N, C-alpha and C positions, 0 to 999 in steps of 0.2 A: 445605485450602490456600486462602489468601487470594489471589484472582485478581490484585489490584493488586500483590502482592509478586512475581509472576512477572517483571514488567518492571523490578524494582529489582535488576538483576543487573550488577555491575561488569564482568564478563567480556563480557556482551552489549554494553554501552556501548563498551568498548574495541575489540572486534571491528568494530563498525559505524563508529566514528570513524576506524579505520584502513582503511576502504574494503573490509572483509571482508563476508561474507554469512552469515546465520543463518536457522535455522528456529525460529519461535516462534509462540505463539498470538497472534492479533490479536483484534479485537472480534467477528469472525465465525468464521473458520476458522484453522487453522495456515497461516502464510504463509512464503515465502522472502523475507527482507527484506534490503535494502541501501540505502545513502544515495542518494536521488534526484538529488542534485547531484554524484554520482560516476559518470561514464560508465563507468569501470572496473567498479564494482560492478554497475551496471545491465546491462552487456553480459555479465558473468559469470553473472548470474541467468538471462538469456535462454539462454545456452549450457547451463547445468546443467539447466534445466527443459525444454529443447528447445521453448521457446515460439516460436510463429510470429513471425517477425521483423517483421511488419507490424501486430502487436497491441500497443498501448500498455498499460502496467500502471497500476493505481490507485496514487495517492500518498497515504499517510497523513500528516495534518498536525495540529499541536497546537492551532491556532486559525484562525479564519476569515480572517485577513489573510495567511497563509502563501503563497497563490498569487502574491502580489506578488513573491516571490523568483524566480518564473518569468515575470515580466512580465505577469501577469494581475491587473488591478484590477477587483474586483467592483463592480457598480453597486448602488445602494440597493435596487433591485427584486430583484436576485439574492440579496442578503443576506436580504431579507425572505422570499423564497420558501424559502430553505434552512431557515429556522426552522420551516416547516410540516411537516418530516419528522422523525418520532420514531424510526423503525426505521433500521438501518444503511443509509445511502444514499451513493453516490458520485456526485459532480456533475461533468459534463463541460463544459469551457469551451474556446473557441477559443484556440489558441496558435500563431500563424504563425511564431514565432521559429525560424529554421533552426539556430541554435546549440543548440537543444533537440531536434533531430531524433533524438538517441539515446534520448530519452524519448517523443516523440510518434510516432516511427516512420513519418513521412510523412503521418499523419492530420491534422496541424496542430491537434490537440486534446489536452488533458490532463484526466485525471479525478482528483479529490481527494475524500478522505473524512476527516471530523473524527470520530474514534472517541469514544464515550461514556465508556469507562472512564478515570478520572482517572490511574491508574497508567500506562496506555499513552500518554496525552497528555504526562505528565511525561517519559517516555522520549523522546518525539519532541522535546520542548523541549531535551533534552540532545544528541541525535544529529542533529537536523534532520529534514526530511521523509524518509520511507522509502517506496520502492516495495514492494509487498506482494502479489504474485500468490500464489494458493493453492499449498500445498506438495504438488505432484504434477507428474510429467512430463505434458506436453501429451497430452490424450486419456484420462488415467487419473483415477480418483476422488481427490478431495483426501484427504490423510492425516488420519486422525481422532485419531492419537496420535503420539508421538515415535518409537515403534518402527517404525511404518509409514513415517514420513518417512525414517528411517535406512535402511530397505530400499530406498526409492526412490533415495536420493542418496548413501548411504555417506559416504566421506571427502571428497566434493566440497564439503561444507558446512563452514565454519569452526567453527560452534557450534550446538548444538541446545539449546533451552530447553524443558523439559518443563512443560506447563501442563495435564496430565491429558488426558482425552478431550474433543475438540472436534468435535461432529457437527452443527454449525450449517449455515447456508446462506450463499451468497455475498450480498453487498450488492445492493440495488436500484441500478440505474444510470440517471441522469437527465441528459439534455442540457439545460443551463440557459442560455437566451439572454439577451442584455443587457437586454431589456425585461421579464425575469422569466418569460416563457413557458417551458413545459417540454415535453420530448419524452421519453417513457419508452423507454429502450433495453433494459433488462433488469428483470424483476419479481423 
């Protein structure tokens, strides 16, 4: 199976563009994904996943300028620091915009990750940024395959995309300040 072909799925693109939710492999684990710019999709993921309402989700983006869609303009120092990370890393930025409270959940921060696989970035170019918490109910282990994800969520998900076994680990999470200084939040 060619990993990049997993994301070339017309049904997946259709479901996401119509504000549906899907379980699919990401660059790290299986995730429940939905359009970050759709409060309907985001709130549905929180409900299905039983996610703590005050925990924001990581947003997958196709390129470094995407945070601008959320009112976040990266400084030169921040862009330079991001290039220092080779492993999957999610970067947290300040986001005081109350219109985005459905995403930042009162934390006034948003986390973004630029995945390495080209196929996934191409999907994100078509659908727009996606939230992508791991595919498991809060407190349980992340699904390692599509069968486990289906046991967790059944028909509460619009589409399941099989990408084989994914037994990776969650991304590193780094708070990235405007001056380029970092604070490691999760290894």
